[in-house]
N, CA, C and O atoms as a Tinker XYZ file with bonds, in Angstrom:
   452  protein
     1  N     25.717000   35.299000   33.510000    73     2
     2  CA    24.421000   34.741000   33.907000    64     1     3
     3  C     24.412000   34.663000   35.428000    63     2     4     5
     4  O     25.220000   33.945000   36.017000    81     3
     5  N     23.527000   35.379000   36.053000    73     3     6
     6  CA    23.464000   35.359000   37.500000    64     5     7
     7  C     22.773000   34.102000   37.981000    63     6     8     9
     8  O     21.911000   33.552000   37.296000    81     7
     9  N     23.155000   33.650000   39.162000    73     7    10
    10  CA    22.633000   32.404000   39.708000    64     9    11
    11  C     21.116000   32.431000   39.878000    63    10    12    13
    12  O     20.450000   31.429000   39.619000    81    11
    13  N     20.558000   33.574000   40.313000    73    11    14
    14  CA    19.118000   33.615000   40.549000    64    13    15
    15  C     18.298000   33.681000   39.257000    63    14    16    17
    16  O     17.076000   33.542000   39.300000    81    15
    17  N     18.942000   33.886000   38.129000    73    15    18
    18  CA    18.241000   33.888000   36.851000    64    17    19
    19  C     18.633000   32.692000   35.990000    63    18    20    21
    20  O     18.255000   32.615000   34.821000    81    19
    21  N     19.380000   31.773000   36.558000    73    19    22
    22  CA    19.864000   30.620000   35.813000    64    21    23
    23  C     18.702000   29.791000   35.275000    63    22    24    25
    24  O     18.716000   29.404000   34.107000    81    23
    25  N     17.703000   29.513000   36.097000    73    23    26
    26  CA    16.563000   28.731000   35.654000    64    25    27
    27  C     15.892000   29.400000   34.453000    63    26    28    29
    28  O     15.641000   28.753000   33.436000    81    27
    29  N     15.608000   30.682000   34.573000    73    27    30
    30  CA    14.927000   31.401000   33.498000    64    29    31
    31  C     15.753000   31.387000   32.210000    63    30    32    33
    32  O     15.216000   31.153000   31.127000    81    31
    33  N     17.044000   31.634000   32.330000    73    31    34
    34  CA    17.897000   31.653000   31.139000    64    33    35
    35  C     17.945000   30.287000   30.465000    63    34    36    37
    36  O     17.904000   30.195000   29.238000    81    35
    37  N     18.029000   29.239000   31.257000    73    35    38
    38  CA    18.062000   27.896000   30.676000    64    37    39
    39  C     16.691000   27.517000   30.102000    63    38    40    41
    40  O     16.609000   26.838000   29.079000    81    39
    41  N     15.646000   27.948000   30.749000    73    39    42
    42  CA    14.311000   27.713000   30.230000    64    41    43
    43  C     14.137000   28.421000   28.884000    63    42    44    45
    44  O     13.604000   27.837000   27.940000    81    43
    45  N     14.583000   29.668000   28.795000    73    43    46
    46  CA    14.456000   30.423000   27.552000    64    45    47
    47  C     15.277000   29.780000   26.430000    63    46    48    49
    48  O     14.868000   29.797000   25.269000    81    47
    49  N     16.422000   29.220000   26.776000    73    47    50
    50  CA    17.230000   28.510000   25.782000    64    49    51
    51  C     16.465000   27.298000   25.250000    63    50    52    53
    52  O     16.478000   27.033000   24.048000    81    51
    53  N     15.799000   26.561000   26.147000    73    51    54
    54  CA    15.008000   25.397000   25.736000    64    53    55
    55  C     13.827000   25.830000   24.870000    63    54    56    57
    56  O     13.500000   25.169000   23.885000    81    55
    57  N     13.197000   26.928000   25.234000    73    55    58
    58  CA    12.073000   27.458000   24.450000    64    57    59
    59  C     12.557000   27.803000   23.044000    63    58    60    61
    60  O     11.922000   27.431000   22.057000    81    59
    61  N     13.668000   28.505000   22.955000    73    59    62
    62  CA    14.209000   28.907000   21.655000    64    61    63
    63  C     14.545000   27.682000   20.808000    63    62    64    65
    64  O     14.233000   27.645000   19.618000    81    63
    65  N     15.178000   26.681000   21.416000    73    63    66
    66  CA    15.558000   25.481000   20.674000    64    65    67
    67  C     14.342000   24.670000   20.227000    63    66    68    69
    68  O     14.418000   23.915000   19.257000    81    67
    69  N     13.235000   24.826000   20.927000    73    67    70
    70  CA    12.021000   24.100000   20.540000    64    69    71
    71  C     11.413000   24.653000   19.258000    63    70    72    73
    72  O     10.678000   23.956000   18.558000    81    71
    73  N     11.725000   25.914000   18.956000    73    71    74
    74  CA    11.162000   26.554000   17.778000    64    73    75
    75  C      9.725000   27.021000   17.976000    63    74    76    77
    76  O      9.068000   27.436000   17.021000    81    75
    77  N      9.243000   26.955000   19.195000    73    75    78
    78  CA     7.871000   27.373000   19.501000    64    77    79
    79  C      7.895000   28.663000   20.310000    63    78    80    81
    80  O      8.905000   29.015000   20.920000    81    79
    81  N      6.782000   29.347000   20.301000    73    79    82
    82  CA     6.676000   30.548000   21.129000    64    81    83
    83  C      6.361000   30.142000   22.564000    63    82    84    85
    84  O      5.883000   29.038000   22.822000    81    83
    85  N      6.637000   31.054000   23.490000    73    83    86
    86  CA     6.301000   30.777000   24.892000    64    85    87
    87  C      4.800000   30.614000   25.047000    63    86    88    89
    88  O      4.344000   29.757000   25.804000    81    87
    89  N      4.029000   31.424000   24.339000    73    87    90
    90  CA     2.565000   31.310000   24.439000    64    89    91
    91  C      2.081000   29.952000   23.957000    63    90    92    93
    92  O      1.175000   29.367000   24.552000    81    91
    93  N      2.676000   29.449000   22.888000    73    91    94
    94  CA     2.310000   28.128000   22.374000    64    93    95
    95  C      2.616000   27.044000   23.406000    63    94    96    97
    96  O      1.798000   26.156000   23.647000    81    95
    97  N      3.779000   27.124000   24.001000    73    95    98
    98  CA     4.178000   26.137000   25.008000    64    97    99
    99  C      3.258000   26.223000   26.222000    63    98   100   101
   100  O      2.839000   25.200000   26.762000    81    99
   101  N      2.949000   27.435000   26.646000    73    99   102
   102  CA     2.038000   27.611000   27.782000    64   101   103
   103  C      0.672000   26.995000   27.485000    63   102   104   105
   104  O      0.078000   26.346000   28.346000    81   103
   105  N      0.185000   27.196000   26.286000    73   103   106
   106  CA    -1.113000   26.601000   25.903000    64   105   107
   107  C     -1.027000   25.078000   25.911000    63   106   108   109
   108  O     -1.907000   24.404000   26.445000    81   107
   109  N      0.037000   24.538000   25.316000    73   107   110
   110  CA     0.186000   23.082000   25.244000    64   109   111
   111  C      0.287000   22.445000   26.627000    63   110   112   113
   112  O     -0.168000   21.320000   26.833000    81   111
   113  N      0.879000   23.162000   27.563000    73   111   114
   114  CA     1.028000   22.636000   28.923000    64   113   115
   115  C     -0.152000   22.990000   29.827000    63   114   116   117
   116  O     -0.229000   22.521000   30.962000    81   115
   117  N     -1.062000   23.810000   29.329000    73   115   118
   118  CA    -2.222000   24.195000   30.121000    64   117   119
   119  C     -1.919000   25.258000   31.169000    63   118   120   121
   120  O     -2.629000   25.366000   32.169000    81   119
   121  N     -0.867000   26.043000   30.943000    73   119   122
   122  CA    -0.484000   27.103000   31.869000    64   121   123
   123  C     -1.206000   28.392000   31.495000    63   122   124   125
   124  O     -1.669000   28.561000   30.367000    81   123
   125  N     -1.288000   29.279000   32.450000    73   123   126
   126  CA    -1.846000   30.601000   32.172000    64   125   127
   127  C     -0.872000   31.388000   31.299000    63   126   128   129
   128  O      0.323000   31.095000   31.248000    81   127
   129  N     -1.404000   32.377000   30.628000    73   127   130
   130  CA    -0.553000   33.208000   29.779000    64   129   131
   131  C      0.503000   33.905000   30.636000    63   130   132   133
   132  O      0.206000   34.379000   31.732000    81   131
   133  N      1.718000   33.963000   30.139000    73   131   134
   134  CA     2.883000   34.564000   30.808000    64   133   135
   135  C      3.373000   33.776000   32.014000    63   134   136   137
   136  O      4.193000   34.274000   32.786000    81   135
   137  N      2.885000   32.565000   32.184000    73   135   138
   138  CA     3.339000   31.753000   33.320000    64   137   139
   139  C      4.843000   31.532000   33.267000    63   138   140   141
   140  O      5.518000   31.583000   34.296000    81   139
   141  N      5.371000   31.287000   32.074000    73   139   142
   142  CA     6.810000   31.054000   31.947000    64   141   143
   143  C      7.597000   32.347000   32.086000    63   142   144   145
   144  O      8.695000   32.357000   32.643000    81   143
   145  N      7.042000   33.424000   31.586000    73   143   146
   146  CA     7.715000   34.715000   31.686000    64   145   147
   147  C      7.819000   35.189000   33.133000    63   146   148   149
   148  O      8.691000   35.994000   33.460000    81   147
   149  N      6.946000   34.702000   33.988000    73   147   150
   150  CA     6.973000   35.105000   35.397000    64   149   151
   151  C      8.233000   34.623000   36.125000    63   150   152   153
   152  O      8.539000   35.108000   37.214000    81   151
   153  N      8.963000   33.676000   35.533000    73   151   154
   154  CA    10.209000   33.198000   36.157000    64   153   155
   155  C     11.369000   34.155000   35.913000    63   154   156   157
   156  O     12.467000   33.949000   36.430000    81   155
   157  N     11.128000   35.195000   35.131000    73   155   158
   158  CA    12.177000   36.159000   34.806000    64   157   159
   159  C     12.745000   36.834000   36.050000    63   158   160   161
   160  O     13.911000   37.229000   36.062000    81   159
   161  N     11.934000   36.969000   37.096000    73   159   162
   162  CA    12.372000   37.671000   38.306000    64   161   163
   163  C     13.255000   36.823000   39.218000    63   162   164   165
   164  O     13.653000   37.275000   40.292000    81   163
   165  N     13.561000   35.598000   38.798000    73   163   166
   166  CA    14.492000   34.780000   39.578000    64   165   167
   167  C     13.846000   33.688000   40.404000    63   166   168   169
   168  O     14.556000   32.912000   41.043000    81   167
   169  N     12.535000   33.600000   40.413000    73   167   170
   170  CA    11.894000   32.515000   41.156000    64   169   171
   171  C     12.040000   31.214000   40.384000    63   170   172   173
   172  O     12.223000   31.219000   39.167000    81   171
   173  N     11.959000   30.114000   41.095000    73   171   174
   174  CA    12.041000   28.798000   40.477000    64   173   175
   175  C     10.684000   28.123000   40.586000    63   174   176   177
   176  O      9.884000   28.475000   41.453000    81   175
   177  N     10.419000   27.166000   39.721000    73   175   178
   178  CA     9.113000   26.502000   39.713000    64   177   179
   179  C      8.980000   25.508000   40.853000    63   178   180   181
   180  O      9.964000   25.136000   41.492000    81   179
   181  N      7.755000   25.087000   41.097000    73   179   182
   182  CA     7.533000   23.998000   42.053000    64   181   183
   183  C      8.169000   22.741000   41.480000    63   182   184   185
   184  O      8.504000   22.688000   40.297000    81   183
   185  N      8.331000   21.748000   42.313000    73   183   186
   186  CA     8.921000   20.491000   41.867000    64   185   187
   187  C      8.134000   19.846000   40.744000    63   186   188   189
   188  O      8.717000   19.353000   39.778000    81   187
   189  N      6.830000   19.846000   40.862000    73   187   190
   190  CA     6.013000   19.212000   39.828000    64   189   191
   191  C      6.096000   19.978000   38.507000    63   190   192   193
   192  O      6.122000   19.366000   37.440000    81   191
   193  N      6.137000   21.291000   38.569000    73   191   194
   194  CA     6.255000   22.076000   37.333000    64   193   195
   195  C      7.636000   21.899000   36.720000    63   194   196   197
   196  O      7.771000   21.847000   35.498000    81   195
   197  N      8.665000   21.806000   37.560000    73   195   198
   198  CA    10.012000   21.587000   37.063000    64   197   199
   199  C     10.083000   20.282000   36.270000    63   198   200   201
   200  O     10.642000   20.247000   35.173000    81   199
   201  N      9.520000   19.221000   36.823000    73   199   202
   202  CA     9.514000   17.927000   36.141000    64   201   203
   203  C      8.698000   18.010000   34.859000    63   202   204   205
   204  O      9.096000   17.470000   33.827000    81   203
   205  N      7.568000   18.679000   34.926000    73   203   206
   206  CA     6.709000   18.833000   33.753000    64   205   207
   207  C      7.438000   19.553000   32.617000    63   206   208   209
   208  O      7.375000   19.126000   31.464000    81   207
   209  N      8.123000   20.636000   32.947000    73   207   210
   210  CA     8.871000   21.384000   31.935000    64   209   211
   211  C     10.021000   20.555000   31.371000    63   210   212   213
   212  O     10.252000   20.542000   30.162000    81   211
   213  N     10.730000   19.871000   32.244000    73   211   214
   214  CA    11.844000   19.034000   31.797000    64   213   215
   215  C     11.349000   17.934000   30.861000    63   214   216   217
   216  O     11.983000   17.657000   29.843000    81   215
   217  N     10.230000   17.311000   31.195000    73   215   218
   218  CA     9.674000   16.276000   30.331000    64   217   219
   219  C      9.219000   16.862000   29.005000    63   218   220   221
   220  O      9.415000   16.246000   27.957000    81   219
   221  N      8.629000   18.014000   29.035000    73   219   222
   222  CA     8.161000   18.664000   27.808000    64   221   223
   223  C      9.329000   18.911000   26.853000    63   222   224   225
   224  O      9.239000   18.623000   25.659000    81   223
   225  N     10.426000   19.447000   27.391000    73   223   226
   226  CA    11.579000   19.774000   26.559000    64   225   227
   227  C     12.547000   18.598000   26.405000    63   226   228   229
   228  O     13.529000   18.689000   25.668000    81   227
   229  N     12.267000   17.498000   27.101000    73   227   230
   230  CA    13.124000   16.305000   27.073000    64   229   231
   231  C     14.544000   16.644000   27.505000    63   230   232   233
   232  O     15.520000   16.269000   26.855000    81   231
   233  N     14.633000   17.366000   28.623000    73   231   234
   234  CA    15.923000   17.720000   29.202000    64   233   235
   235  C     15.908000   17.357000   30.682000    63   234   236   237
   236  O     14.855000   17.086000   31.259000    81   235
   237  N     17.075000   17.356000   31.278000    73   235   238
   238  CA    17.187000   17.050000   32.700000    64   237   239
   239  C     16.634000   18.190000   33.551000    63   238   240   241
   240  O     16.946000   19.351000   33.286000    81   239
   241  N     15.818000   17.890000   34.569000    73   239   242
   242  CA    15.380000   18.946000   35.493000    64   241   243
   243  C     16.583000   19.580000   36.192000    63   242   244   245
   244  O     16.601000   20.783000   36.453000    81   243
   245  N     17.581000   18.760000   36.490000    73   243   246
   246  CA    18.795000   19.261000   37.164000    64   245   247
   247  C     19.500000   20.318000   36.317000    63   246   248   249
   248  O     20.120000   21.237000   36.851000    81   247
   249  N     19.402000   20.184000   35.005000    73   247   250
   250  CA    19.997000   21.196000   34.125000    64   249   251
   251  C     19.262000   22.526000   34.289000    63   250   252   253
   252  O     19.887000   23.580000   34.399000    81   251
   253  N     17.944000   22.466000   34.305000    73   251   254
   254  CA    17.161000   23.700000   34.400000    64   253   255
   255  C     17.462000   24.497000   35.665000    63   254   256   257
   256  O     17.466000   25.728000   35.640000    81   255
   257  N     17.709000   23.806000   36.755000    73   255   258
   258  CA    17.951000   24.528000   38.012000    64   257   259
   259  C     19.442000   24.696000   38.334000    63   258   260   261
   260  O     19.796000   25.194000   39.402000    81   259
   261  N     20.304000   24.282000   37.412000    73   259   262
   262  CA    21.729000   24.549000   37.572000    64   261   263
   263  C     22.515000   23.530000   38.369000    63   262   264   265
   264  O     23.639000   23.813000   38.782000    81   263
   265  N     21.955000   22.349000   38.597000    73   263   266
   266  CA    22.675000   21.319000   39.350000    64   265   267
   267  C     23.624000   20.524000   38.456000    63   266   268   269
   268  O     24.514000   19.833000   38.952000    81   267
   269  N     23.436000   20.621000   37.140000    73   267   270
   270  CA    24.330000   19.982000   36.174000    64   269   271
   271  C     24.357000   20.824000   34.913000    63   270   272   273
   272  O     23.425000   21.577000   34.631000    81   271
   273  N     25.429000   20.687000   34.163000    73   271   274
   274  CA    25.508000   21.355000   32.872000    64   273   275
   275  C     25.133000   20.418000   31.739000    63   274   276   277
   276  O     25.073000   20.823000   30.578000    81   275
   277  N     24.878000   19.149000   32.087000    73   275   278
   278  CA    24.465000   18.180000   31.072000    64   277   279
   279  C     22.990000   18.433000   30.758000    63   278   280   281
   280  O     22.132000   18.351000   31.636000    81   279
   281  N     22.715000   18.740000   29.498000    73   279   282
   282  CA    21.383000   19.174000   29.117000    64   281   283
   283  C     20.436000   18.006000   28.878000    63   282   284   285
   284  O     19.384000   17.905000   29.510000    81   283
   285  N     20.820000   17.126000   27.958000    73   283   286
   286  CA    19.907000   16.100000   27.482000    64   285   287
   287  C     20.324000   14.706000   27.917000    63   286   288   289
   288  O     21.508000   14.367000   27.912000    81   287
   289  N     19.342000   13.907000   28.292000    73   287   290
   290  CA    19.632000   12.479000   28.411000    64   289   291
   291  C     19.871000   11.966000   26.987000    63   290   292   293
   292  O     19.453000   12.605000   26.022000    81   291
   293  N     20.526000   10.840000   26.856000    73   291   294
   294  CA    20.742000   10.299000   25.515000    64   293   295
   295  C     19.391000    9.931000   24.935000    63   294   296   297
   296  O     18.681000    9.084000   25.477000    81   295
   297  N     19.047000   10.558000   23.854000    73   295   298
   298  CA    17.772000   10.324000   23.190000    64   297   299
   299  C     18.097000   10.120000   21.717000    63   298   300   301
   300  O     18.181000   11.075000   20.945000    81   299
   301  N     18.276000    8.867000   21.346000    73   299   302
   302  CA    18.782000    8.556000   20.019000    64   301   303
   303  C     17.872000    9.042000   18.902000    63   302   304   305
   304  O     18.362000    9.533000   17.886000    81   303
   305  N     16.572000    8.920000   19.063000    73   303   306
   306  CA    15.658000    9.349000   18.008000    64   305   307
   307  C     15.789000   10.851000   17.773000    63   306   308   309
   308  O     15.806000   11.304000   16.628000    81   307
   309  N     15.880000   11.613000   18.842000    73   307   310
   310  CA    16.016000   13.069000   18.711000    64   309   311
   311  C     17.350000   13.416000   18.049000    63   310   312   313
   312  O     17.410000   14.274000   17.168000    81   311
   313  N     18.413000   12.744000   18.479000    73   311   314
   314  CA    19.725000   13.002000   17.887000    64   313   315
   315  C     19.719000   12.657000   16.401000    63   314   316   317
   316  O     20.281000   13.390000   15.588000    81   315
   317  N     19.086000   11.547000   16.051000    73   315   318
   318  CA    19.020000   11.120000   14.660000    64   317   319
   319  C     18.265000   12.134000   13.807000    63   318   320   321
   320  O     18.679000   12.437000   12.688000    81   319
   321  N     17.167000   12.655000   14.329000    73   319   322
   322  CA    16.362000   13.623000   13.583000    64   321   323
   323  C     17.136000   14.898000   13.278000    63   322   324   325
   324  O     16.849000   15.579000   12.293000    81   323
   325  N     18.108000   15.221000   14.108000    73   323   326
   326  CA    18.858000   16.456000   13.927000    64   325   327
   327  C     20.020000   16.311000   12.946000    63   326   328   329
   328  O     20.682000   17.296000   12.619000    81   327
   329  N     20.269000   15.090000   12.475000    73   327   330
   330  CA    21.350000   14.866000   11.531000    64   329   331
   331  C     20.949000   15.284000   10.124000    63   330   332   333
   332  O     19.767000   15.328000    9.783000    81   331
   333  N     21.963000   15.590000    9.313000    73   331   334
   334  CA    21.727000   15.843000    7.893000    64   333   335
   335  C     21.459000   14.500000    7.214000    63   334   336   337
   336  O     21.764000   13.451000    7.781000    81   335
   337  N     20.898000   14.519000    6.019000    73   335   338
   338  CA    20.581000   13.279000    5.300000    64   337   339
   339  C     21.829000   12.448000    5.031000    63   338   340   341
   340  O     21.785000   11.223000    5.144000    81   339
   341  N     22.947000   13.094000    4.675000    73   339   342
   342  CA    24.166000   12.325000    4.411000    64   341   343
   343  C     24.674000   11.630000    5.674000    63   342   344   345
   344  O     25.223000   10.531000    5.599000    81   343
   345  N     24.496000   12.255000    6.814000    73   343   346
   346  CA    24.894000   11.637000    8.077000    64   345   347
   347  C     23.982000   10.452000    8.404000    63   346   348   349
   348  O     24.444000    9.421000    8.892000    81   347
   349  N     22.684000   10.610000    8.130000    73   347   350
   350  CA    21.742000    9.510000    8.352000    64   349   351
   351  C     22.080000    8.325000    7.451000    63   350   352   353
   352  O     22.006000    7.172000    7.877000    81   351
   353  N     22.450000    8.612000    6.209000    73   351   354
   354  CA    22.819000    7.540000    5.283000    64   353   355
   355  C     24.070000    6.814000    5.759000    63   354   356   357
   356  O     24.172000    5.596000    5.614000    81   355
   357  N     25.003000    7.534000    6.313000    73   355   358
   358  CA    26.224000    6.907000    6.847000    64   357   359
   359  C     25.882000    5.983000    8.011000    63   358   360   361
   360  O     26.436000    4.888000    8.115000    81   359
   361  N     24.990000    6.406000    8.873000    73   359   362
   362  CA    24.556000    5.554000    9.985000    64   361   363
   363  C     23.846000    4.315000    9.442000    63   362   364   365
   364  O     24.053000    3.211000    9.946000    81   363
   365  N     23.021000    4.491000    8.430000    73   363   366
   366  CA    22.339000    3.356000    7.815000    64   365   367
   367  C     23.342000    2.362000    7.255000    63   366   368   369
   368  O     23.201000    1.156000    7.455000    81   367
   369  N     24.340000    2.852000    6.564000    73   367   370
   370  CA    25.378000    1.984000    5.987000    64   369   371
   371  C     26.110000    1.211000    7.089000    63   370   372   373
   372  O     26.311000    0.002000    6.974000    81   371
   373  N     26.501000    1.902000    8.142000    73   371   374
   374  CA    27.195000    1.253000    9.258000    64   373   375
   375  C     26.291000    0.219000    9.908000    63   374   376   377
   376  O     26.742000   -0.876000   10.245000    81   375
   377  N     25.029000    0.554000   10.087000    73   375   378
   378  CA    24.068000   -0.373000   10.705000    64   377   379
   379  C     23.859000   -1.611000    9.848000    63   378   380   381
   380  O     23.786000   -2.727000   10.362000    81   379
   381  N     23.764000   -1.407000    8.531000    73   379   382
   382  CA    23.580000   -2.544000    7.638000    64   381   383
   383  C     24.796000   -3.467000    7.676000    63   382   384   385
   384  O     24.656000   -4.690000    7.714000    81   383
   385  N     25.983000   -2.876000    7.665000    73   383   386
   386  CA    27.202000   -3.689000    7.732000    64   385   387
   387  C     27.258000   -4.459000    9.049000    63   386   388   389
   388  O     27.623000   -5.634000    9.062000    81   387
   389  N     26.906000   -3.821000   10.134000    73   387   390
   390  CA    26.894000   -4.478000   11.438000    64   389   391
   391  C     25.876000   -5.619000   11.446000    63   390   392   393
   392  O     26.175000   -6.728000   11.888000    81   391
   393  N     24.663000   -5.330000   10.949000    73   391   394
   394  CA    23.618000   -6.347000   10.908000    64   393   395
   395  C     24.010000   -7.540000   10.052000    63   394   396   397
   396  O     23.789000   -8.686000   10.441000    81   395
   397  N     24.594000   -7.274000    8.880000    73   395   398
   398  CA    25.037000   -8.361000    8.006000    64   397   399
   399  C     26.101000   -9.219000    8.681000    63   398   400   401
   400  O     26.072000  -10.445000    8.565000    81   399
   401  N     27.040000   -8.586000    9.384000    73   399   402
   402  CA    28.078000   -9.369000   10.061000    64   401   403
   403  C     27.481000  -10.222000   11.176000    63   402   404   405
   404  O     27.941000  -11.340000   11.408000    81   403
   405  N     26.471000   -9.715000   11.866000    73   403   406
   406  CA    25.795000  -10.496000   12.914000    64   405   407
   407  C     25.085000  -11.709000   12.311000    63   406   408   409
   408  O     25.129000  -12.802000   12.876000    81   407
   409  N     24.436000  -11.514000   11.171000    73   407   410
   410  CA    23.735000  -12.614000   10.504000    64   409   411
   411  C     24.738000  -13.675000   10.058000    63   410   412   413
   412  O     24.522000  -14.869000   10.265000    81   411
   413  N     25.825000  -13.236000    9.449000    73   411   414
   414  CA    26.846000  -14.176000    8.974000    64   413   415
   415  C     27.452000  -14.935000   10.139000    63   414   416   417
   416  O     27.634000  -16.150000   10.053000    81   415
   417  N     27.768000  -14.247000   11.225000    73   415   418
   418  CA    28.355000  -14.911000   12.393000    64   417   419
   419  C     27.385000  -15.900000   13.027000    63   418   420   421
   420  O     27.802000  -16.970000   13.469000    81   419
   421  N     26.108000  -15.565000   13.080000    73   419   422
   422  CA    25.147000  -16.500000   13.681000    64   421   423
   423  C     24.965000  -17.719000   12.803000    63   422   424   425
   424  O     24.761000  -18.821000   13.313000    81   423
   425  N     25.034000  -17.543000   11.470000    73   423   426
   426  CA    24.948000  -18.680000   10.560000    64   425   427
   427  C     26.161000  -19.588000   10.695000    63   426   428   429
   428  O     26.031000  -20.811000   10.649000    81   427
   429  N     27.338000  -18.995000   10.860000    73   427   430
   430  CA    28.564000  -19.784000   11.040000    64   429   431
   431  C     28.492000  -20.584000   12.341000    63   430   432   433
   432  O     28.906000  -21.742000   12.392000    81   431
   433  N     27.957000  -19.946000   13.401000    73   431   434
   434  CA    27.840000  -20.625000   14.689000    64   433   435
   435  C     26.891000  -21.809000   14.594000    63   434   436   437
   436  O     27.145000  -22.848000   15.202000    81   435
   437  N     25.809000  -21.674000   13.848000    73   435   438
   438  CA    24.844000  -22.776000   13.695000    64   437   439
   439  C     25.453000  -23.941000   12.920000    63   438   440   441
   440  O     25.123000  -25.096000   13.191000    81   439
   441  N     26.320000  -23.666000   11.976000    73   439   442
   442  CA    26.934000  -24.708000   11.170000    64   441   443
   443  C     27.955000  -25.514000   11.978000    63   442   444   445
   444  O     28.231000  -26.667000   11.648000    81   443
   445  N     28.512000  -24.924000   13.021000    73   443   446
   446  CA    29.527000  -25.611000   13.803000    64   445   447
   447  C     28.918000  -26.572000   14.815000    63   446   448   449
   448  O     29.654000  -27.351000   15.421000    81   447
   449  N     27.619000  -26.549000   15.021000    73   447   450
   450  CA    26.975000  -27.442000   15.983000    64   449   451
   451  C     26.682000  -28.757000   15.395000    63   450   452
   452  O     26.138000  -29.629000   16.073000    81   451
C-alpha cells in the first residue's frame, strides 16, 4: 500500500465493511457521484470532509489519513451488534450476575447502618 493511496485504500475498506455501495454512501452524504472514487489518484479530502467521512463510518479520522492504525473508537453498541447470539447471551449472563451482586451488596450495606 503506497503512502499516497493510503487514504483511498482505508476509505475503500470502510466502504466495504459498511456493506453499502459507494454511490449509496455518496447519496447519503450529499456528495456528487464519484466523489469518493476521485480520491483514487492519491489526493486527500479537506478537513471538514475527512471529519464527515470519519463520523459516517464511525472511525478515527487519523486512521483514514494514516496517522494511526487504530480504526475504531470503543463503540460498545456496534461491537455488541457484531456478536453472535451465543456471545450476546454470555454477556447477558455476566451482566445479570454482576447486577445481582451489586444489588445484594447494596442491601447488605443498608442493613449495617
